[in-house]
N, CA, C and O of each residue as an XYZ file, in Angstrom:
884
protein
N       6.779     -4.195     29.270
C       6.695     -5.662     28.889
C       6.872     -5.836     27.302
O       6.306     -5.094     26.500
N       7.649     -6.810     26.964
C       7.844     -6.973     25.603
C       6.636     -7.640     24.979
O       6.089     -8.575     25.564
N       6.121     -7.112     23.600
C       4.942     -7.695     23.049
C       5.381     -9.037     22.433
O       6.557     -9.366     22.283
N       4.314     -9.771     22.096
C       4.366    -10.989     21.465
C       3.713    -11.124     20.030
O       2.717    -10.470     19.720
N       4.284    -11.939     19.245
C       3.781    -11.990     17.827
C       3.803    -13.323     17.273
O       4.699    -14.123     17.542
N       2.805    -13.587     16.481
C       2.757    -14.663     15.674
C       2.966    -14.373     14.257
O       2.414    -13.390     13.763
N       3.787    -15.216     13.488
C       4.129    -14.763     12.094
C       3.276    -15.750     11.316
O       3.122    -16.916     11.680
N       2.734    -15.228     10.234
C       1.875    -15.998      9.242
C       2.731    -16.139      8.079
O       3.115    -15.164      7.433
N       3.068    -17.475      7.771
C       4.033    -17.804      6.721
C       5.215    -18.412      7.384
O       5.510    -18.113      8.541
N       5.900    -19.263      6.675
C       7.014    -19.936      7.226
C       8.148    -20.219      6.342
O       9.035    -21.005      6.674
N       8.139    -19.604      5.241
C       9.169    -19.985      4.092
C      10.304    -18.785      4.231
O      10.485    -18.155      5.272
N      10.961    -18.603      3.121
C      12.017    -17.712      2.889
C      11.827    -16.197      3.541
O      12.614    -15.616      4.288
N      10.660    -15.771      3.081
C      10.338    -14.325      3.536
C      10.127    -14.334      5.111
O      10.527    -13.409      5.818
N       9.495    -15.404      5.583
C       9.280    -15.575      7.117
C      10.628    -15.620      7.887
O      10.830    -15.017      8.941
N      11.555    -16.430      7.218
C      13.016    -16.301      7.715
C      13.509    -14.986      8.034
O      14.036    -14.766      9.125
N      13.359    -14.022      7.077
C      13.812    -12.718      7.142
C      13.104    -11.988      8.208
O      13.741    -11.250      8.959
N      11.893    -12.135      8.321
C      11.134    -11.524      9.440
C      11.450    -11.991     10.865
O      11.491    -11.192     11.801
N      11.677    -13.329     11.010
C      12.177    -13.844     12.252
C      13.337    -13.077     12.659
O      13.445    -12.531     13.757
N      14.325    -13.053     11.601
C      15.670    -12.413     12.007
C      15.435    -10.950     12.397
O      16.145    -10.463     13.277
N      14.436    -10.180     11.771
C      14.221     -8.839     12.249
C      13.644     -8.746     13.639
O      14.025     -7.901     14.449
N      12.781     -9.578     13.869
C      12.229     -9.557     15.355
C      13.311     -9.895     16.380
O      13.422     -9.317     17.461
N      14.152    -10.952     15.914
C      15.129    -11.343     17.030
C      16.187    -10.068     17.148
O      16.459     -9.611     18.259
N      16.698     -9.586     16.080
C      17.623     -8.503     16.297
C      17.085     -7.191     16.872
O      17.767     -6.466     17.596
N      15.794     -6.918     16.501
C      15.206     -5.672     16.927
C      14.909     -5.879     18.519
O      15.072     -4.931     19.287
N      14.532     -6.970     18.917
C      14.033     -7.342     20.243
C      12.814     -6.690     20.584
O      12.525     -6.463     21.759
N      12.027     -6.351     19.555
C      10.612     -5.580     19.715
C       9.541     -6.624     20.184
O       8.595     -6.283     20.894
N       9.725     -7.864     19.772
C       8.548     -8.865     20.099
C       9.353    -10.192     20.428
O      10.490    -10.467     20.044
N       8.537    -10.930     21.198
C       8.909    -12.406     21.413
C       8.034    -13.121     20.360
O       6.854    -12.794     20.228
N       8.658    -14.203     19.523
C       7.826    -14.895     18.584
C       7.365    -16.042     19.294
O       8.123    -16.775     19.929
N       5.922    -16.239     19.181
C       5.147    -17.346     19.783
C       5.343    -18.402     19.060
O       5.631    -19.447     19.644
N       5.225    -18.377     17.528
C       5.299    -19.383     16.727
C       4.771    -18.951     15.260
O       4.477    -17.782     15.013
N       4.676    -19.988     14.309
C       4.185    -19.522     13.048
C       2.905    -20.212     12.628
O       2.671    -21.326     13.097
N       2.091    -19.669     11.818
C       1.113    -20.236     11.202
C       1.134    -20.543      9.724
O       1.410    -19.634      8.941
N       0.864    -21.743      9.290
C       0.999    -22.037      7.904
C       0.016    -23.098      7.401
O       0.275    -24.259      7.718
N      -0.937    -22.895      6.754
C      -1.911    -23.930      6.254
C      -1.449    -25.118      5.473
O      -2.115    -26.143      5.328
N      -0.163    -24.887      4.942
C       0.476    -25.844      4.026
C       1.519    -26.735      4.806
O       2.210    -27.542      4.183
N       1.625    -26.594      6.092
C       2.525    -27.451      6.671
C       1.846    -27.954      8.137
O       0.905    -27.369      8.674
N       2.480    -29.094      8.645
C       1.949    -29.763      9.680
C       2.418    -29.003     11.054
O       3.548    -28.539     11.208
N       1.451    -28.956     11.951
C       1.736    -28.568     13.234
C       2.926    -29.250     13.836
O       2.923    -30.480     13.885
N       4.047    -28.499     14.345
C       5.066    -29.183     14.821
C       6.303    -29.067     14.016
O       7.409    -29.146     14.553
N       6.148    -28.879     12.722
C       7.323    -28.590     11.778
C       7.823    -27.311     12.234
O       7.109    -26.535     12.868
N       9.055    -27.061     11.927
C       9.941    -25.817     12.332
C      10.449    -25.039     11.303
O      10.736    -25.582     10.236
N      10.609    -23.803     11.469
C      11.457    -22.876     10.588
C      12.250    -22.096     11.574
O      11.718    -21.363     12.408
N      13.643    -22.281     11.454
C      14.651    -21.483     12.404
C      14.385    -21.777     13.902
O      14.702    -20.963     14.769
N      13.842    -22.872     14.161
C      13.618    -23.492     15.457
C      12.213    -22.887     16.055
O      11.889    -23.127     17.218
N      11.450    -22.134     15.234
C      10.034    -21.855     15.802
C       9.038    -22.775     15.067
O       9.183    -23.148     13.902
N       8.015    -23.099     15.874
C       7.280    -24.223     15.502
C       6.036    -23.647     14.655
O       5.506    -22.550     14.834
N       5.698    -24.564     13.745
C       4.342    -24.293     13.249
C       3.182    -24.558     14.023
O       3.066    -25.742     14.340
N       2.280    -23.781     14.422
C       1.246    -24.015     15.325
C      -0.050    -24.500     14.740
O      -0.901    -25.037     15.449
N      -0.197    -24.324     13.508
C      -1.422    -24.625     12.883
C      -1.765    -23.568     11.782
O      -0.861    -22.922     11.252
N      -2.967    -23.412     11.471
C      -3.381    -22.369     10.494
C      -4.092    -21.214     11.041
O      -4.167    -21.093     12.263
N      -4.583    -20.412     10.313
C      -5.260    -19.041     10.832
C      -6.557    -19.353     11.737
O      -7.012    -18.507     12.507
N      -7.071    -20.533     11.594
C      -8.258    -20.896     12.391
C      -7.979    -21.001     13.845
O      -8.934    -20.898     14.614
N      -6.707    -21.206     14.344
C      -6.415    -21.302     15.612
C      -6.097    -19.939     16.272
O      -5.706    -19.857     17.436
N      -6.292    -18.855     15.445
C      -6.090    -17.391     16.114
C      -6.870    -17.158     17.298
O      -6.303    -16.729     18.302
N      -8.232    -17.414     17.298
C      -9.020    -17.089     18.465
C      -8.419    -17.658     19.793
O      -8.364    -16.986     20.823
N      -7.978    -18.932     19.694
C      -7.487    -19.579     20.874
C      -6.045    -19.192     21.180
O      -5.630    -19.395     22.321
N      -5.193    -18.617     20.204
C      -4.014    -18.027     20.500
C      -4.025    -16.602     21.276
O      -3.239    -16.206     22.136
N      -5.132    -15.965     20.724
C      -5.275    -14.621     21.125
C      -5.841    -14.671     22.682
O      -5.451    -13.911     23.568
N      -6.765    -15.639     22.834
C      -7.223    -15.816     24.283
C      -6.051    -16.121     25.301
O      -5.999    -15.659     26.441
N      -5.101    -16.982     24.716
C      -3.885    -17.330     25.634
C      -2.908    -16.336     25.713
O      -2.144    -16.272     26.676
N      -2.870    -15.526     24.741
C      -1.869    -14.332     24.712
C      -2.371    -12.994     24.467
O      -2.233    -12.436     23.378
N      -3.014    -12.416     25.572
C      -3.633    -11.152     25.403
C      -2.743     -9.903     24.807
O      -1.654     -9.655     25.323
N      -3.135     -9.285     23.934
C      -2.380     -8.224     23.145
C      -1.472     -8.830     22.083
O      -0.624     -8.115     21.550
N      -1.620    -10.244     21.711
C      -0.833    -10.811     20.595
C      -0.978    -10.006     19.365
O      -2.077     -9.635     18.954
N       0.171     -9.734     18.767
C       0.088     -9.234     17.406
C       0.603    -10.124     16.354
O       1.369    -11.047     16.631
N       0.195     -9.870     15.116
C       0.335    -10.785     14.013
C       1.275    -10.108     12.956
O       1.210     -8.891     12.783
N       2.071    -10.822     12.312
C       2.702    -10.401     11.136
C       2.598    -11.212      9.911
O       3.002    -12.367     10.036
N       2.156    -10.875      8.777
C       1.963    -11.466      7.563
C       3.213    -11.583      6.803
O       3.483    -10.665      6.028
N       4.083    -12.661      6.923
C       5.302    -12.795      6.161
C       5.074    -13.468      4.811
O       5.480    -14.617      4.636
N       4.497    -12.855      3.937
C       4.199    -13.446      2.595
C       4.644    -12.423      1.603
O       4.232    -11.266      1.686
N       5.497    -12.819      0.636
C       6.150    -11.852     -0.303
C       5.140    -11.356     -1.307
O       5.138    -10.175     -1.656
N       4.363    -12.155     -1.732
C       3.374    -11.680     -3.016
C       2.398    -10.653     -2.248
O       1.766    -10.951     -1.235
N       2.373     -9.459     -2.854
C       1.403     -8.329     -2.506
C      -0.023     -8.913     -2.528
O      -0.642     -8.858     -1.466
N      -0.571     -9.417     -3.505
C      -1.974     -9.665     -3.624
C      -2.378    -10.862     -2.549
O      -3.365    -10.768     -1.820
N      -1.549    -11.916     -2.549
C      -1.703    -12.996     -1.554
C      -1.776    -12.398     -0.077
O      -2.606    -12.753      0.760
N      -0.835    -11.485      0.109
C      -0.796    -10.960      1.484
C      -2.052    -10.286      1.737
O      -2.558    -10.394      2.854
N      -2.641     -9.569      0.790
C      -3.864     -8.877      0.994
C      -4.975     -9.974      1.383
O      -5.666     -9.863      2.396
N      -5.078    -11.050      0.473
C      -6.055    -12.104      0.678
C      -5.796    -12.653      2.154
O      -6.769    -12.877      2.875
N      -4.593    -12.856      2.578
C      -4.582    -13.382      3.903
C      -4.961    -12.438      5.099
O      -5.356    -12.906      6.167
N      -4.830    -11.117      4.885
C      -5.209    -10.167      5.835
C      -6.677    -10.124      5.854
O      -7.264     -9.982      6.927
N      -7.319    -10.238      4.730
C      -8.863    -10.208      4.627
C      -9.384    -11.565      5.301
O     -10.402    -11.565      5.993
N      -8.700    -12.618      5.085
C      -9.224    -13.861      5.831
C      -8.975    -13.700      7.334
O      -9.903    -14.030      8.073
N      -7.820    -13.227      7.895
C      -7.629    -13.021      9.250
C      -8.698    -12.108      9.885
O      -9.246    -12.388     10.952
N      -8.956    -11.021      9.179
C      -9.872    -10.056      9.651
C     -11.268    -10.618      9.773
O     -12.088    -10.127     10.549
N     -11.510    -11.573      9.056
C     -12.915    -12.158      8.969
C     -12.968    -13.024     10.226
O     -13.996    -13.116     10.897
N     -11.800    -13.676     10.533
C     -11.974    -14.444     11.860
C     -11.851    -13.612     13.099
O     -12.630    -13.764     14.039
N     -10.939    -12.787     13.111
C     -10.614    -11.770     14.289
C     -10.795    -10.331     13.699
O      -9.790     -9.790     13.236
N     -11.828     -9.755     13.678
C     -12.075     -8.362     13.194
C     -11.149     -7.319     13.799
O     -10.848     -6.278     13.215
N     -10.717     -7.662     15.002
C     -10.016     -6.720     15.891
C      -8.460     -6.937     16.015
O      -7.791     -6.484     16.944
N      -7.942     -7.717     14.921
C      -6.576     -8.228     15.071
C      -5.596     -6.996     15.061
O      -5.805     -5.964     14.423
N      -4.606     -7.215     15.776
C      -3.469     -6.303     15.903
C      -2.176     -6.792     15.010
O      -1.691     -7.922     15.075
N      -1.751     -5.822     14.240
C      -0.556     -6.298     13.365
C       0.620     -5.422     13.748
O       0.544     -4.223     14.018
N       1.791     -6.218     13.737
C       3.068     -5.642     14.136
C       3.675     -5.041     12.870
O       3.299     -5.316     11.731
N       4.607     -4.231     13.176
C       5.667     -3.639     12.139
C       6.968     -4.144     12.498
O       7.392     -4.042     13.649
N       7.686     -4.737     11.472
C       8.876     -5.197     11.622
C      10.020     -4.312     10.936
O      10.017     -4.152      9.716
N      10.949     -3.770     11.716
C      11.982     -2.916     11.281
C      13.406     -3.220     11.819
O      13.719     -3.125     13.006
N      14.280     -3.619     10.754
C      15.481     -4.184     11.239
C      16.308     -2.899     11.770
O      16.259     -1.832     11.158
N      17.020     -3.058     12.870
C      17.759     -2.125     13.610
C      18.735     -1.466     12.655
O      19.117     -0.352     13.015
N      19.179     -1.892     11.599
C      20.223     -1.263     10.644
C      19.526     -0.407      9.660
O      20.227      0.189      8.842
N      18.069     -0.245      9.621
C      17.526      0.569      8.684
C      17.727      2.004      9.183
O      17.812      2.279     10.380
N      17.796      2.877      8.217
C      18.022      4.403      8.448
C      16.646      5.036      8.116
O      16.285      5.062      6.939
N      15.909      5.515      9.034
C      14.528      6.058      8.715
C      14.429      7.414      9.427
O      14.518      7.518     10.651
N      14.234      8.478      8.566
C      14.088      9.975      9.062
C      12.893      9.945      9.946
O      11.970      9.138      9.839
N      12.991     10.916     10.848
C      12.066     10.949     11.915
C      10.716     11.521     11.437
O       9.751     11.347     12.181
N      10.550     12.161     10.316
C       9.221     12.655      9.764
C       8.676     11.517      8.837
O       7.714     11.840      8.139
N       9.116     10.304      8.727
C       8.616      9.165      7.984
C       7.482      8.576      8.739
O       7.556      8.312      9.939
N       6.312      8.354      7.923
C       5.246      7.693      8.596
C       5.140      6.160      7.947
O       5.222      5.904      6.746
N       4.956      5.281      8.941
C       4.942      3.735      8.445
C       3.760      3.111      8.893
O       3.610      2.976     10.107
N       2.833      2.679      8.056
C       1.558      2.089      8.345
C       1.857      0.451      8.932
O       2.877     -0.228      8.817
N       0.677      0.159      9.531
C       0.765     -1.315      9.987
C       1.152     -2.400      9.139
O       0.934     -2.317      7.930
N       1.732     -3.468      9.663
C       2.203     -4.548      8.976
C       3.206     -4.464      8.012
O       3.293     -5.379      7.193
N       4.035     -3.452      7.965
C       4.992     -3.253      7.017
C       6.276     -3.924      7.554
O       6.503     -4.069      8.755
N       7.095     -4.321      6.555
C       8.408     -4.999      6.846
C       9.398     -4.058      6.294
O       9.186     -3.670      5.146
N      10.501     -3.599      6.944
C      11.588     -2.792      6.602
C      12.902     -3.591      6.863
O      13.267     -3.858      8.007
N      13.551     -3.937      5.818
C      14.658     -4.888      5.953
C      16.005     -4.256      6.282
O      16.080     -3.037      6.434
N      17.157     -5.107      6.407
C      18.379     -4.503      6.868
C      18.858     -3.692      5.832
O      18.710     -3.995      4.648
N      19.482     -2.576      6.255
C      20.142     -1.531      5.382
C      19.323     -0.585      4.568
O      19.845      0.260      3.841
N      17.930     -0.748      4.708
C      17.239      0.068      4.039
C      17.259      1.640      4.506
O      17.527      1.886      5.682
N      17.002      2.609      3.671
C      17.113      4.019      3.877
C      15.737      4.683      3.381
O      15.291      4.629      2.235
N      15.172      5.312      4.474
C      13.918      5.966      3.951
C      14.179      7.488      4.356
O      14.567      7.696      5.506
N      14.004      8.496      3.545
C      14.452      9.809      3.728
C      13.129     10.562      4.085
O      12.037      9.994      4.066
N      13.292     11.832      4.400
C      12.343     12.765      5.008
C      10.984     12.793      4.385
O      10.831     12.844      3.164
N      10.051     12.761      5.200
C       8.538     13.213      4.664
C       8.060     12.087      3.687
O       7.198     12.372      2.856
N       8.538     10.919      3.741
C       8.077      9.808      2.858
C       7.004      9.102      3.734
O       7.036      9.203      4.960
N       6.045      8.377      3.072
C       4.938      7.686      3.683
C       4.747      6.268      3.049
O       4.573      6.045      1.851
N       4.814      5.295      4.122
C       4.737      3.883      3.789
C       3.250      3.408      3.984
O       2.687      3.626      5.056
N       2.624      2.773      2.976
C       1.237      2.222      3.259
C       1.322      0.919      3.966
O       2.392      0.340      4.150
N       0.157      0.468      4.361
C      -0.044     -0.713      5.295
C       0.337     -1.951      4.400
O       0.117     -2.035      3.192
N       0.944     -2.898      5.193
C       1.435     -4.276      4.816
C       2.434     -4.135      3.480
O       2.348     -4.933      2.547
N       3.304     -3.132      3.492
C       4.240     -3.113      2.434
C       5.622     -3.564      2.810
O       5.943     -3.688      3.992
N       6.377     -3.791      1.896
C       7.717     -4.384      2.168
C       8.874     -3.495      1.451
O       8.851     -3.229      0.249
N       9.727     -3.141      2.206
C      11.043     -2.423      1.745
C      12.217     -3.367      1.811
O      12.748     -3.517      2.911
N      12.644     -3.961      0.864
C      13.713     -5.124      1.020
C      15.015     -4.677      1.210
O      15.222     -3.464      1.256
N      15.925     -5.475      1.327
C      17.414     -5.253      1.856
C      18.051     -4.336      0.937
O      18.066     -4.490     -0.285
N      18.579     -3.369      1.575
C      19.310     -2.306      1.046
C      18.558     -1.524     -0.095
O      19.153     -1.131     -1.098
N      17.371     -1.346      0.095
C      16.447     -0.614     -0.755
C      16.433      0.919     -0.250
O      16.684      1.123      0.938
N      16.191      1.852     -0.983
C      16.362      3.206     -0.645
C      15.214      4.138     -1.190
O      15.040      4.166     -2.408
N      14.486      4.837     -0.435
C      13.468      5.769     -0.752
C      13.990      7.155     -0.392
O      14.381      7.462      0.734
N      13.963      7.943     -1.421
C      14.466      9.509     -1.107
C      13.345     10.372     -0.518
O      12.256      9.851     -0.276
N      13.548     11.558     -0.298
C      12.611     12.279      0.240
C      11.121     12.317     -0.419
O      10.974     12.106     -1.623
N      10.021     12.600      0.452
C       8.743     12.827     -0.137
C       8.264     11.751     -1.053
O       7.531     12.014     -2.007
N       8.660     10.565     -0.782
C       8.041      9.372     -1.727
C       7.033      8.871     -0.839
O       7.011      9.032      0.381
N       6.047      8.136     -1.669
C       5.004      7.321     -1.028
C       4.870      5.961     -1.619
O       5.106      5.783     -2.814
N       4.496      4.987     -0.824
C       4.173      3.628     -1.238
C       2.774      3.304     -0.841
O       2.429      3.466      0.329
N       2.056      2.916     -1.625
C       0.643      2.429     -1.462
C       0.469      1.093     -0.649
O       1.403      0.292     -0.647
N      -0.531      0.857     -0.052
C      -0.834     -0.305      0.660
C      -0.419     -1.545     -0.146
O      -0.680     -1.533     -1.349
N       0.211     -2.637      0.394
C       0.477     -3.825     -0.166
C       1.291     -3.663     -1.334
O       1.147     -4.351     -2.345
N       2.159     -2.745     -1.198
C       3.210     -2.569     -2.354
C       4.578     -3.045     -1.862
O       4.757     -3.319     -0.676
N       5.517     -3.138     -2.759
C       6.884     -3.668     -2.400
C       8.038     -3.309     -3.274
O       7.905     -3.323     -4.497
N       9.117     -3.003     -2.727
C      10.375     -2.777     -3.378
C      11.365     -3.831     -3.054
O      11.553     -4.187     -1.891
N      11.985     -4.325     -4.038
C      12.980     -5.452     -3.887
C      14.342     -4.978     -3.272
O      14.528     -3.780     -3.057
N      15.314     -5.945     -2.985
C      16.653     -5.471     -2.806
C      17.186     -4.575     -3.726
O      16.870     -4.645     -4.913
N      17.957     -3.744     -3.305
C      18.846     -2.762     -4.009
C      17.938     -1.753     -4.977
O      18.486     -1.201     -5.931
N      16.618     -1.551     -4.710
C      15.905     -0.533     -5.496
C      16.364      0.750     -4.845
O      16.647      0.891     -3.656
N      16.401      1.781     -5.916
C      16.836      3.144     -5.408
C      15.786      4.070     -6.135
O      15.488      3.908     -7.318
N      15.292      4.976     -5.395
C      14.223      5.892     -5.936
C      14.902      7.268     -5.776
O      15.737      7.434     -4.887
N      14.556      8.251     -6.621
C      14.661      9.740     -6.332
C      13.656     10.206     -5.411
O      12.853      9.433     -4.888
N      13.678     11.440     -5.200
C      12.549     12.065     -4.314
C      11.301     12.143     -5.098
O      11.261     12.001     -6.320
N      10.165     12.403     -4.250
C       8.872     12.531     -4.771
C       8.454     11.474     -5.768
O       7.899     11.824     -6.809
N       8.698     10.156     -5.500
C       8.406      9.086     -6.157
C       7.137      8.460     -5.517
O       7.078      8.389     -4.289
N       6.105      7.996     -6.298
C       5.024      7.518     -5.976
C       4.783      6.027     -6.309
O       4.813      5.768     -7.512
N       4.572      5.104     -5.547
C       4.407      3.682     -6.034
C       3.105      3.216     -5.506
O       2.846      3.074     -4.311
N       2.321      2.995     -6.481
C       0.848      2.572     -6.180
C       0.609      1.194     -5.448
O       1.476      0.320     -5.432
N      -0.606      1.059     -4.853
C      -0.843     -0.102     -4.069
C      -0.811     -1.407     -5.052
O      -1.147     -1.380     -6.235
N      -0.418     -2.371     -4.455
C      -0.118     -3.841     -5.004
C       0.953     -3.716     -6.149
O       1.086     -4.637     -6.955
N       1.694     -2.610     -6.218
C       2.755     -2.602     -7.265
C       4.043     -3.224     -6.522
O       4.196     -3.218     -5.301
N       4.899     -3.736     -7.416
C       6.177     -4.362     -6.993
C       7.354     -3.855     -7.827
O       7.366     -4.040     -9.044
N       8.264     -3.272     -7.246
C       9.478     -2.885     -8.058
C      10.692     -3.970     -7.751
O      11.165     -4.224     -6.643
N      11.055     -4.517     -8.969
C      12.116     -5.572     -8.933
C      13.521     -5.259     -8.602
O      13.888     -4.085     -8.658
N      14.417     -6.280     -8.231
C      15.599     -6.098     -7.799
C      16.522     -5.201     -8.541
O      16.679     -5.381     -9.749
N      17.098     -4.321     -7.963
C      18.041     -3.286     -8.411
C      17.614     -2.333     -9.479
O      18.432     -1.797    -10.226
N      16.175     -2.101     -9.555
C      15.552     -1.173    -10.315
C      15.851      0.272     -9.863
O      15.930      0.452     -8.648
N      16.017      1.266    -10.642
C      16.182      2.807    -10.373
C      15.021      3.540    -10.951
O      14.661      3.410    -12.121
N      14.457      4.315    -10.078
C      13.287      5.292    -10.405
C      13.733      6.772    -10.274
O      14.208      7.234     -9.237
N      13.555      7.406    -11.308
C      14.009      8.827    -11.440
C      13.175      9.695    -10.450
O      12.051      9.311    -10.125
N      13.647     10.748    -10.006
C      13.061     11.647     -9.224
C      11.506     12.000     -9.941
O      11.381     12.267    -11.137
N      10.546     11.952     -9.114
C       9.172     12.561     -9.526
C       8.352     11.350    -10.280
O       7.216     11.552    -10.709
N       8.963     10.167    -10.400
C       8.149      9.301    -11.140
C       6.987      8.834    -10.472
O       6.999      8.838     -9.241
N       5.936      8.411    -11.113
C       4.758      7.752    -10.523
C       4.457      6.307    -11.057
O       4.303      6.181    -12.271
N       4.375      5.365    -10.361
C       4.129      4.024    -10.699
C       2.663      3.646    -10.380
O       2.321      3.715     -9.199
N       1.887      3.309    -11.178
C       0.431      3.140    -10.965
C       0.214      1.925    -10.176
O       1.161      1.235     -9.800
N      -1.144      1.615     -9.887
C      -1.489      0.418     -9.077
C      -1.210     -0.810     -9.766
O      -1.179     -0.775    -10.996
N      -0.982     -1.996     -9.104
C      -0.869     -3.412     -9.673
C       0.011     -3.321    -10.869
O      -0.365     -3.754    -11.959
N       1.250     -2.733    -10.680
C       2.121     -2.586    -11.725
C       3.407     -3.206    -11.341
O       3.828     -2.957    -10.211
N       4.197     -4.098    -12.239
C       5.352     -4.485    -11.843
C       6.533     -3.908    -12.733
O       6.465     -3.824    -13.959
N       7.590     -3.533    -11.993
C       8.822     -2.827    -12.651
C       9.903     -4.098    -12.646
O      10.250     -4.630    -11.592
N      10.304     -4.441    -13.718
C      11.308     -5.703    -13.894
C      12.659     -5.298    -13.259
O      13.088     -4.144    -13.269
N      13.280     -6.346    -12.713
C      14.616     -6.318    -12.217
C      15.654     -5.371    -12.996
O      15.659     -5.460    -14.224
N      16.390     -4.615    -12.474
C      17.479     -3.888    -13.151
C      16.988     -2.727    -14.107
O      17.762     -2.123    -14.850
N      15.570     -2.459    -14.017
C      14.950     -1.399    -14.990
C      15.391     -0.030    -14.499
O      15.713      0.138    -13.323
N      15.406      0.951    -15.402
C      15.715      2.302    -15.154
C      14.413      2.995    -15.647
O      14.082      3.063    -16.831
N      13.739      3.483    -14.630
C      12.404      4.082    -14.988
C      12.521      5.601    -15.038
O      12.783      6.233    -14.014
N      12.325      6.212    -16.248
C      12.560      7.351    -16.779
C      11.021      8.303    -16.743
O      10.948      9.522    -16.584
N      10.092      7.524    -16.904
C       8.705      8.166    -16.961
C       7.764      7.473    -16.191
O       8.058      6.449    -15.575
N       6.488      8.047    -16.190
C       5.547      7.463    -15.366
C       5.044      6.124    -15.992
O       5.073      5.905    -17.203
N       4.617      5.318    -15.128
C       4.113      4.001    -15.505
C       2.694      3.778    -15.081
O       2.343      4.046    -13.932
N       1.861      3.291    -15.981
C       0.448      3.133    -15.835
C      -0.058      2.069    -14.998
O       0.738      1.183    -14.688
N      -1.310      2.004    -14.560
C      -1.710      0.974    -13.708
C      -1.818     -0.336    -14.387
O      -1.904     -0.294    -15.614
N      -1.829     -1.529    -13.787
C      -2.154     -2.820    -14.322
C      -1.180     -3.195    -15.454
O      -1.637     -3.643    -16.506
N       0.042     -3.045    -15.295
C       1.057     -3.270    -16.318
C       2.380     -3.883    -15.756
O       2.691     -3.976    -14.569
N       3.084     -4.277    -16.832
C       4.566     -4.758    -16.552
C       5.450     -3.854    -17.315
O       5.211     -3.692    -18.511
N       6.443     -3.248    -16.761
C       7.438     -2.537    -17.480
C       8.857     -3.028    -17.070
O       9.169     -3.340    -15.921
N       9.693     -3.056    -18.173
C      11.120     -3.187    -17.752
C      12.195     -2.859    -18.919
O      11.794     -2.646    -20.063
N      13.353     -2.831    -18.646
C      14.355     -2.368    -19.629
C      15.036     -1.019    -18.956
O      14.755     -0.516    -17.869
N      15.941     -0.617    -19.852
C      16.757      0.533    -19.633
C      16.859      1.336    -20.844
O      17.712      1.055    -21.686
N      16.050      2.323    -21.001
C      14.889      2.741    -19.940
C      13.801      1.820    -20.101
O      13.603      1.132    -21.103
N      13.037      1.850    -18.954
C      11.866      0.728    -18.868
C      10.760      1.167    -19.813
O      10.367      2.332    -19.886
N      10.263      0.108    -20.567
C       9.107      0.409    -21.659
C       7.990     -0.567    -21.196
O       8.213     -1.464    -20.383
N       6.765     -0.342    -21.763
C       5.653     -0.987    -21.414
C       5.723     -2.364    -22.189
O       5.922     -2.421    -23.402
N       5.532     -3.530    -21.331
C       5.757     -4.796    -21.994
C       4.247     -5.388    -22.246
O       3.888     -5.734    -23.371
N       3.440     -5.467    -21.153
C       2.173     -6.066    -21.343
C       1.272     -5.542    -20.209
O       1.782     -4.946    -19.261
N      -0.070     -5.753    -20.284
C      -0.978     -5.536    -19.218
C      -0.879     -6.747    -18.357
O      -0.404     -7.805    -18.771
N      -1.385     -6.554    -17.030
C      -1.605     -7.756    -16.074
C      -2.944     -7.465    -15.398
O      -3.518     -6.375    -15.417
N      -3.408     -8.687    -14.743
C      -4.504     -8.503    -14.033
C      -4.172     -8.537    -12.475
O      -3.134     -9.075    -12.090
N      -4.998     -7.999    -11.658
C      -4.603     -8.145    -10.223
C      -4.663     -9.544     -9.759
O      -5.691    -10.197     -9.939
N      -3.676    -10.027     -9.199
C      -3.376    -11.166     -8.612
C      -2.432    -12.091     -9.645
O      -2.177    -13.242     -9.290
N      -2.001    -11.677    -10.708
C      -1.055    -12.409    -11.427
C       0.129    -12.645    -10.773
O       0.563    -11.740    -10.060
N       0.800    -13.772    -10.878
C       1.944    -14.051    -10.413
C       3.085    -13.245    -10.815
O       3.139    -12.911    -11.998
N       4.046    -12.864     -9.983
C       5.238    -12.194    -10.510
C       6.411    -12.619     -9.587
O       7.495    -12.121     -9.891
N       6.393    -13.468     -8.488
C       7.561    -13.828     -7.806
C       7.758    -15.390     -8.239
O       8.714    -16.034     -7.809
């Protein structure tokens, strides 16, 4: 029997997640939750059902219901997960994998992760919970991504790269083999990263250089 899922979020990122679930056929989409829109409004023909507070009712009506947090900002995604877990401590979270993604059989993928069209993940890599690997991004062998991290469309890494929790690598960036990106760090679009990058910082350029420090939760999208 096919699983059911409710998507939290209803904007552009949610549209991509809807497409993944439709194309993969892994889940039937019950609807969307969004505290900033009125119930009955729609995204790609799926209705907004309400906000997170209706989850107990939805789960009682749909046993085994899974959730997916379709929010692009890493820190906001973390806050939403915390809120949902305070309402429903035993929440089940789906993984969204586009059928065109190429994933080696030795890769581990934690709960809540989104893997977009054309992504390639090579052997022995490990993806943390609630992460995002965007369209045509590529992780080579033995890479790790921390929880709530993200790589944007067209990102390419060499092997043995580590990306810390809450960090985001911008569109088209390239990370050399063996690079470590700290936690809560932003790599700017198009950057070429040749050296390790520290925690809580913004780096960009070719080669990427330290630009400034940042606080957890600072906007970057």
